[in-house]
C-alpha positions as CSV (number, residue, x, y, z in Angstrom):
1,M,-29.7,-40.4,0.4
2,R,-28.8,-37.7,-2.0
3,S,-26.0,-35.3,-1.0
4,P,-26.9,-31.7,-0.6
5,S,-25.7,-29.3,-3.3
6,Y,-22.6,-27.2,-2.4
7,K,-24.8,-24.1,-2.6
8,A,-27.0,-25.4,0.2
9,I,-23.9,-26.1,2.4
10,V,-22.6,-22.6,1.7
11,E,-25.9,-21.1,2.7
12,E,-26.1,-23.2,5.9
13,F,-22.6,-22.1,7.0
14,A,-23.2,-18.5,6.0
15,A,-26.4,-18.4,8.1
16,D,-24.7,-19.9,11.1
17,I,-21.8,-17.4,10.8
18,R,-24.0,-14.4,10.4
19,S,-26.3,-15.4,13.3
20,G,-23.3,-15.9,15.6
21,A,-23.9,-19.7,15.9
22,L,-20.3,-20.0,14.5
23,P,-18.5,-17.1,16.1
24,G,-15.4,-15.4,14.8
25,G,-12.3,-17.5,15.3
26,T,-14.1,-20.8,15.0
27,R,-12.0,-23.4,13.1
28,L,-14.0,-25.2,10.5
29,P,-13.5,-28.9,9.7
30,P,-10.7,-29.8,7.4
31,H,-11.7,-30.2,3.8
32,R,-11.5,-34.0,3.9
33,A,-13.6,-34.1,7.1
34,L,-16.2,-31.8,5.6
35,A,-16.3,-34.0,2.5
36,R,-16.8,-37.2,4.6
37,S,-19.5,-35.7,6.9
38,R,-21.5,-34.2,4.0
39,R,-20.9,-37.0,1.6
40,I,-19.5,-34.7,-1.1
41,A,-16.4,-34.8,-3.2
42,L,-13.2,-33.2,-1.8
43,A,-13.3,-30.8,-4.7
44,T,-16.8,-29.8,-3.7
45,A,-15.7,-29.2,-0.1
46,T,-12.9,-27.0,-1.4
47,R,-15.4,-25.1,-3.5
48,V,-17.7,-24.6,-0.4
49,Y,-14.8,-22.9,1.5
50,A,-13.7,-20.9,-1.5
51,E,-17.2,-19.4,-1.8
52,L,-17.4,-18.6,1.9
53,A,-14.1,-16.9,1.6
54,A,-15.3,-14.9,-1.4
55,L,-18.3,-13.8,0.8
56,G,-15.8,-12.5,3.4
57,L,-17.0,-15.0,6.0
58,V,-14.0,-17.3,6.4
59,V,-10.3,-17.1,5.8
60,G,-8.1,-20.0,4.9
61,E,-4.5,-20.2,6.2
62,P,-2.1,-22.7,4.6
63,G,-1.0,-25.2,7.3
64,R,-3.5,-23.9,9.8
65,G,-7.0,-24.5,8.4
66,T,-10.1,-22.5,7.6
67,F,-11.4,-20.0,10.3
68,V,-14.6,-18.0,10.6
69,R,-13.8,-14.3,10.4
70,A,-15.0,-11.8,12.9
71,L,-17.8,-9.8,11.3
72,S,-17.1,-6.5,13.0
73,G,-15.6,-5.2,9.8
74,Y,-12.4,-3.7,11.4
75,D,-10.1,-5.9,9.3
76,G,-9.4,-6.5,5.6
77,L,-9.0,-4.2,2.6
78,D,-11.8,-1.8,3.3
79,P,-12.3,-1.8,7.1
80,S,-15.0,0.1,9.0
81,R,-13.8,3.4,10.6
82,A,-16.8,3.9,12.9
83,L,-15.5,2.9,16.3
84,P,-17.9,1.6,19.0
85,V,-16.2,3.8,21.6
86,P,-14.5,7.3,21.5
87,R,-11.4,7.2,19.3
88,V,-8.1,6.9,21.0
89,A,-5.8,6.7,17.9
90,D,-6.0,6.0,14.2
91,L,-3.0,3.7,13.5
92,S,-4.5,2.5,10.2
93,F,-3.5,5.5,8.0
94,N,-0.8,8.0,7.9
95,Q,-1.8,11.7,7.8
96,P,1.3,13.5,9.2
97,L,1.2,17.3,9.5
98,A,4.0,19.5,10.7
99,P,3.3,22.4,13.1
100,G,2.4,25.6,11.2
101,Q,1.3,24.0,8.0
102,G,-2.1,25.7,8.2
103,D,-0.4,29.1,8.4
104,L,1.8,28.1,5.5
105,L,-1.2,27.3,3.4
106,R,-2.9,30.6,4.3
107,R,0.2,32.6,3.3
108,S,0.6,30.7,0.1
109,L,-3.0,31.1,-1.0
110,R,-2.8,34.8,-0.3
111,A,0.3,35.1,-2.4
112,L,-1.3,33.2,-5.3
113,A,-4.4,35.5,-5.1
114,A,-2.2,38.6,-5.2
115,S,0.2,37.6,-8.0
116,G,-0.4,37.8,-11.7
117,D,-3.6,36.6,-13.3
118,A,-5.7,34.7,-10.8
119,E,-8.1,33.6,-13.5
120,A,-5.4,31.6,-15.1
121,L,-5.6,29.3,-12.1
122,L,-9.1,28.3,-13.2
123,L,-8.0,27.2,-16.7
124,Q,-7.6,23.6,-17.7
125,H,-4.0,22.5,-18.1
126,P,-2.9,20.0,-20.8
127,P,-3.1,16.3,-19.9
128,G,-0.1,15.7,-17.6
129,G,0.5,19.4,-16.9
130,R,2.2,22.4,-18.4
131,G,5.8,22.3,-19.5
132,Q,7.0,24.8,-16.9
133,D,5.3,22.8,-14.1
134,R,6.7,19.5,-15.3
135,A,10.2,21.1,-15.4
136,I,9.9,22.1,-11.7
137,V,9.0,18.5,-10.7
138,A,11.8,17.2,-12.9
139,T,14.3,19.4,-11.0
140,Y,12.9,18.2,-7.7
141,L,13.4,14.6,-8.8
142,L,17.1,15.2,-9.3
143,G,17.3,15.0,-5.5
144,R,15.8,11.5,-5.7
145,G,18.5,10.4,-8.2
146,I,16.2,10.7,-11.3
147,D,17.6,12.7,-14.2
148,T,14.9,13.1,-16.8
149,V,13.4,15.7,-19.2
150,P,10.1,17.4,-18.4
151,D,8.4,15.7,-21.3
152,T,8.6,12.4,-19.5
153,V,7.0,13.7,-16.3
154,L,3.2,13.5,-16.0
155,L,1.4,15.4,-13.2
156,T,-1.5,13.7,-11.6
157,S,-4.0,14.0,-8.7
158,G,-2.0,11.9,-6.3
159,A,0.3,8.9,-6.5
160,Q,-2.7,6.5,-6.7
161,Q,-3.9,8.2,-9.9
162,A,-0.3,8.0,-11.2
163,L,-0.3,4.3,-10.6
164,D,-3.7,3.8,-12.0
165,T,-2.8,5.8,-15.2
166,V,0.4,3.7,-15.7
167,L,-1.5,0.4,-15.3
168,R,-4.3,1.5,-17.7
169,G,-1.8,2.8,-20.2
170,L,0.4,-0.3,-20.3
171,A,-1.7,-3.3,-19.2
172,R,-4.8,-5.1,-20.5
173,P,-7.3,-7.4,-18.7
174,G,-5.6,-10.7,-18.0
175,D,-2.1,-9.4,-18.0
176,V,0.2,-10.7,-15.2
177,V,1.6,-8.2,-12.7
178,A,4.4,-9.5,-10.5
179,V,4.1,-8.0,-7.0
180,D,5.5,-8.6,-3.5
181,A,3.5,-11.2,-1.5
182,L,2.9,-8.3,1.0
183,S,2.5,-5.0,-0.7
184,Y,0.6,-1.7,-0.9
185,P,-3.2,-2.4,-0.8
186,G,-3.9,0.1,-3.6
187,I,-2.3,-2.2,-6.2
188,K,-4.8,-4.9,-5.2
189,L,-7.7,-2.5,-5.8
190,L,-6.4,-1.4,-9.1
191,A,-5.7,-4.9,-10.3
192,A,-9.3,-5.9,-9.5
193,A,-10.7,-2.9,-11.2
194,H,-8.7,-3.5,-14.4
195,G,-8.8,-7.3,-14.5
196,L,-5.1,-7.8,-13.9
197,D,-3.6,-11.0,-12.6
198,L,-1.4,-10.4,-9.5
199,A,1.4,-13.0,-9.2
200,P,2.9,-12.8,-5.7
201,I,6.7,-12.8,-5.2
202,P,7.7,-14.4,-1.8
203,V,9.6,-12.3,0.7
204,A,13.2,-13.4,1.2
205,V,16.0,-12.5,3.6
206,P,19.2,-13.0,1.4
207,P,22.7,-12.1,2.7
208,T,22.3,-8.7,1.1
209,G,19.2,-7.9,3.2
210,P,15.4,-8.4,3.2
211,G,13.4,-7.9,0.0
212,P,11.6,-9.8,-2.7
213,D,12.9,-13.3,-3.6
214,L,14.5,-12.3,-6.9
215,D,15.2,-15.9,-7.8
216,A,11.5,-16.6,-7.5
217,L,10.7,-13.5,-9.6
218,D,13.1,-14.8,-12.3
219,G,11.4,-18.2,-12.2
220,L,8.0,-16.6,-12.4
221,C,9.0,-14.6,-15.5
222,R,10.4,-17.8,-17.1
223,T,7.1,-19.7,-16.6
224,R,4.5,-16.9,-17.2
225,R,4.3,-13.9,-19.5
226,V,4.8,-11.1,-16.9
227,R,3.8,-7.7,-18.3
228,L,4.6,-5.5,-15.3
229,I,6.7,-5.8,-12.1
230,Y,5.3,-3.6,-9.3
231,A,8.1,-2.8,-6.7
232,I,8.6,-0.6,-3.7
233,P,12.4,-0.6,-3.4
234,T,12.9,2.3,-1.0
235,V,11.0,2.2,2.4
236,H,8.7,-0.6,1.5
237,N,5.0,-0.5,2.5
238,P,4.4,-2.4,4.8
239,L,7.8,-4.0,5.6
240,G,10.1,-1.0,5.5
241,W,13.0,-2.5,3.5
242,V,15.4,-0.5,1.4
243,L,16.9,-2.7,-1.4
244,D,20.6,-2.3,-1.9
245,H,22.3,-1.5,-5.2
246,E,22.9,-5.1,-6.0
247,Q,19.2,-6.1,-5.5
248,R,18.1,-3.1,-7.6
249,A,20.5,-4.0,-10.4
250,R,19.3,-7.6,-10.3
251,L,15.7,-6.5,-10.5
252,A,16.5,-4.3,-13.6
253,A,18.4,-7.2,-15.2
254,I,15.4,-9.6,-14.7
255,A,13.1,-7.0,-16.3
256,R,15.4,-6.6,-19.3
257,A,15.8,-10.4,-19.7
258,H,12.1,-11.0,-19.8
259,D,11.0,-7.7,-21.4
260,C,8.9,-6.5,-18.4
261,V,8.1,-3.0,-17.4
262,I,8.9,-2.0,-13.9
263,V,6.5,0.2,-11.9
264,E,8.6,1.7,-9.1
265,D,6.5,3.2,-6.2
266,G,8.5,5.9,-4.5
267,T,5.7,7.2,-2.2
268,Y,7.7,6.8,1.1
269,A,11.2,7.0,-0.5
270,F,11.8,10.5,0.8
271,L,12.1,9.0,4.3
272,E,15.4,7.4,3.5
273,A,18.0,10.2,3.7
274,A,20.7,8.4,1.6
275,P,19.1,5.7,-0.6
276,P,20.8,3.9,-3.4
277,P,19.9,5.1,-6.9
278,P,16.3,4.4,-7.8
279,V,15.6,1.5,-10.2
280,Q,14.5,4.1,-12.7
281,A,18.1,5.3,-12.9
282,L,19.3,1.8,-13.6
283,A,16.7,1.0,-16.2
284,P,15.1,4.2,-17.4
285,E,13.9,2.7,-20.7
286,R,11.6,0.3,-18.9
287,T,10.7,1.8,-15.5
288,C,7.8,4.0,-14.6
289,Y,8.4,5.9,-11.4
290,V,5.3,6.9,-9.5
291,A,5.0,9.0,-6.3
292,G,3.3,12.0,-4.8
293,L,3.4,14.6,-2.1
294,S,0.8,13.1,0.2
295,K,3.1,11.7,2.9
296,N,5.8,14.4,2.7
297,V,3.5,17.4,2.4
298,A,-0.2,16.7,3.0
299,T,-2.6,13.9,2.1
300,G,-5.4,16.3,1.1
301,L,-3.3,18.0,-1.7
302,R,-3.7,15.0,-4.1
303,F,-0.7,15.9,-6.2
304,G,1.4,13.2,-7.7
305,F,3.5,12.4,-10.7
306,A,4.7,9.6,-13.0
307,V,8.1,9.5,-14.8
308,V,7.6,7.4,-17.9
309,P,9.9,6.1,-20.7
310,P,9.4,8.1,-23.9
311,R,8.1,5.1,-25.8
312,Y,5.2,4.7,-23.4
313,A,4.5,8.4,-22.8
314,G,1.8,8.6,-25.5
315,A,-0.2,5.6,-24.3
316,I,0.0,6.7,-20.6
317,T,-0.9,10.3,-21.4
318,R,-4.0,9.1,-23.3
319,A,-5.0,7.0,-20.3
320,L,-4.6,10.1,-18.1
321,R,-6.6,12.2,-20.4
322,A,-9.4,9.6,-20.5
323,A,-9.6,9.7,-16.7
324,A,-9.1,13.2,-15.2
325,W,-6.4,15.0,-17.3
326,G,-4.1,15.4,-14.2
327,A,-3.6,17.7,-11.3
328,P,-5.9,20.8,-11.0
329,G,-4.2,24.2,-11.9
330,L,-4.7,25.7,-8.4
331,I,-3.1,22.7,-6.6
332,T,-0.3,22.6,-9.2
333,A,0.5,26.3,-8.7
334,L,0.6,25.8,-4.9
335,V,2.8,22.8,-5.0
336,T,5.2,23.9,-7.7
337,G,5.7,27.1,-5.7
338,W,6.6,25.0,-2.6
339,L,8.9,22.9,-4.7
340,A,10.7,25.9,-6.2
341,D,11.2,27.8,-2.9
342,G,12.5,24.8,-0.9
343,T,9.3,24.3,1.3
344,V,8.9,20.7,0.2
345,E,12.6,19.9,1.0
346,R,12.1,21.5,4.5
347,L,9.0,19.5,5.2
348,E,10.6,16.3,4.1
349,R,13.5,16.9,6.5
350,A,11.0,17.6,9.3
351,R,9.1,14.4,8.4
352,R,12.3,12.3,8.6
353,E,13.1,13.7,12.0
354,D,9.5,13.2,13.2
355,A,9.3,9.6,11.8
356,A,12.6,8.7,13.5
357,A,11.3,10.0,16.8
358,R,8.1,8.1,16.5
359,Q,10.0,4.9,15.7
360,E,12.0,5.4,18.9
361,I,8.7,5.7,20.8
362,A,7.4,2.5,19.2
363,R,10.6,0.6,19.9
364,D,10.4,1.5,23.6
365,V,6.7,0.7,24.1
366,L,6.8,-2.5,21.9
367,A,10.1,-3.8,23.3
368,G,9.9,-7.6,23.3
369,V,7.3,-7.7,20.5
370,R,8.3,-9.0,17.1
371,V,8.3,-5.9,14.8
372,T,9.8,-4.9,11.5
373,A,10.3,-1.3,10.6
374,H,12.6,1.2,8.8
375,P,14.3,3.3,11.5
376,A,12.9,6.6,10.0
377,S,9.5,5.7,8.7
378,Y,5.9,5.9,9.8
379,L,5.2,2.2,9.4
380,V,5.6,-0.8,11.8
381,W,4.9,-4.4,10.9
382,L,3.8,-6.2,14.1
383,E,3.8,-10.0,14.2
384,L,1.0,-11.5,16.4
385,Q,1.1,-14.7,18.4
386,P,-0.5,-17.8,16.8
387,H,-3.6,-17.5,18.9
388,Q,-4.1,-13.8,18.1
389,R,-6.2,-13.9,14.9
390,P,-5.9,-10.6,13.1
391,D,-9.6,-10.1,12.6
392,R,-10.3,-10.7,16.3
393,V,-7.4,-8.5,17.3
394,A,-8.7,-5.7,15.1
395,D,-12.1,-6.1,16.7
396,A,-10.6,-6.0,20.2
397,L,-8.5,-2.9,19.4
398,A,-11.6,-1.2,18.0
399,G,-13.3,-1.8,21.3
400,A,-10.3,0.0,22.9
401,G,-10.7,2.9,20.5
402,I,-7.8,2.1,18.2
403,L,-7.9,1.5,14.4
404,V,-5.2,-0.7,12.8
405,S,-4.6,-2.4,9.5
406,T,-4.5,-6.2,9.3
407,A,-2.1,-8.2,7.2
408,D,-4.7,-9.5,4.8
409,A,-5.1,-6.0,3.4
410,F,-1.5,-6.2,2.2
411,A,-1.5,-9.9,1.1
412,T,-1.5,-10.3,-2.6
413,G,-1.7,-14.1,-2.6
414,A,-3.1,-16.9,-0.5
415,Y,-0.7,-16.4,2.4
416,R,-2.2,-14.4,5.3
417,P,0.3,-13.8,8.1
418,H,-0.8,-13.1,11.6
419,A,0.3,-9.5,11.7
420,L,-0.8,-5.9,11.9
421,R,0.6,-2.8,10.2
422,L,0.7,0.2,12.4
423,A,0.8,3.7,10.9
424,L,2.5,6.0,13.4
425,G,2.0,9.3,11.6
426,T,-1.5,10.4,12.5
427,P,-1.7,10.7,16.3
428,P,-0.1,13.8,17.9
429,R,3.4,12.7,19.0
430,D,2.7,13.1,22.7
431,E,-0.4,10.8,22.3
432,L,1.5,8.0,20.4
433,A,3.1,6.3,23.4
434,P,-0.2,6.0,25.4
435,A,-2.0,4.7,22.3
436,L,0.7,2.0,21.7
437,L,0.7,1.1,25.4
438,R,-3.1,0.6,25.2
439,L,-2.6,-1.5,22.1
440,R,0.0,-3.7,23.8
441,R,-2.2,-4.2,26.8
442,T,-5.1,-5.1,24.7
443,L,-3.0,-7.7,22.8
444,D,-1.8,-9.2,26.1
445,E,-5.4,-9.6,27.3
446,I,-6.5,-11.7,24.3
447,P,-7.1,-15.2,25.7
448,M,-5.2,-18.2,24.4
């Protein structure tokens, strides 16, 4: 009897999963058992599960097996946001706003309209911004420990565009990018779009504190040609760590030893009131620092920046020009005004106070649950029980009106921990405790 082709087996499993005959959470036979039962080679069985995973139908967990994913679509890198019940809380994305920001915007827009030549706001700026606007951002960055000249600052439409521009300017398809095993999902999207090879760095808890396993990073750089190292040293997303000076110096030394460029993401760095110097200050000749004002001012502004070494400025500027030139003139005028008059500094201070208060609420409600978080951030990493599969948990929480992010959105390698990332910044503060309480009760009700 002739063995069926692996494609036929894939189609059979896919049909059963989509019809519900194999419901979410079902554990599929081990690879060897599948090979024996279907009379196929072990490599073919592995290929069957790999193709099902590529279709988004199963997830493989080292040491646990291969499981059917819930098809509700509330987990993963691009989850559904249309809840089946009235929304209780969005804990999947941070959109913090301080009281009175609407009035602040109205006053600032009126001032812009009344001052100088309003038509100038409609003109296109040079790629990366005008010199006077770059200088204002460079002055602001002194407060983050970055001492640079305006010519090395490029203004962009948000931190994501800054990151995208740096990757397009410095990397080519097939280049290796070292990245934390759990990291910001946007790097995964950009790597896929540009054909970059993400090489995950394990998470370690050395005596100096949690962070990437720098010995593993050094070993990776010795065995592969790593072009870029993407790092979030200050208030990591999703794990909240702040690398100490020794860890940052080691990271810079590894990059120098292996001639790598560091891409330092400072999106949430403002939440740490007294951080060590940024990696950019330790290795300015090979570090691109990217950040924006989405989390500290407003997500809808889409204003970001990249600080780049002079030797890379030309290539990165050309990449920015080819995409969208940078930040619009009207947004730039609004933001640089707020940077110059201290508004951004005041908002950042208010954000730190608000985030610390929200973390206290989360600690109280989630007492006894294994969580990891920076004490003054909007992020909580919540570890689930072994029987609580993230896709099914996300589905159950959606049924309770709560959106969350599952660990697989942050996983850059094969390892998919049973965990959720909770974003605390979007619900009104007085609604956060009830939302977290509902989340905890929903988790407790998931059967073994």
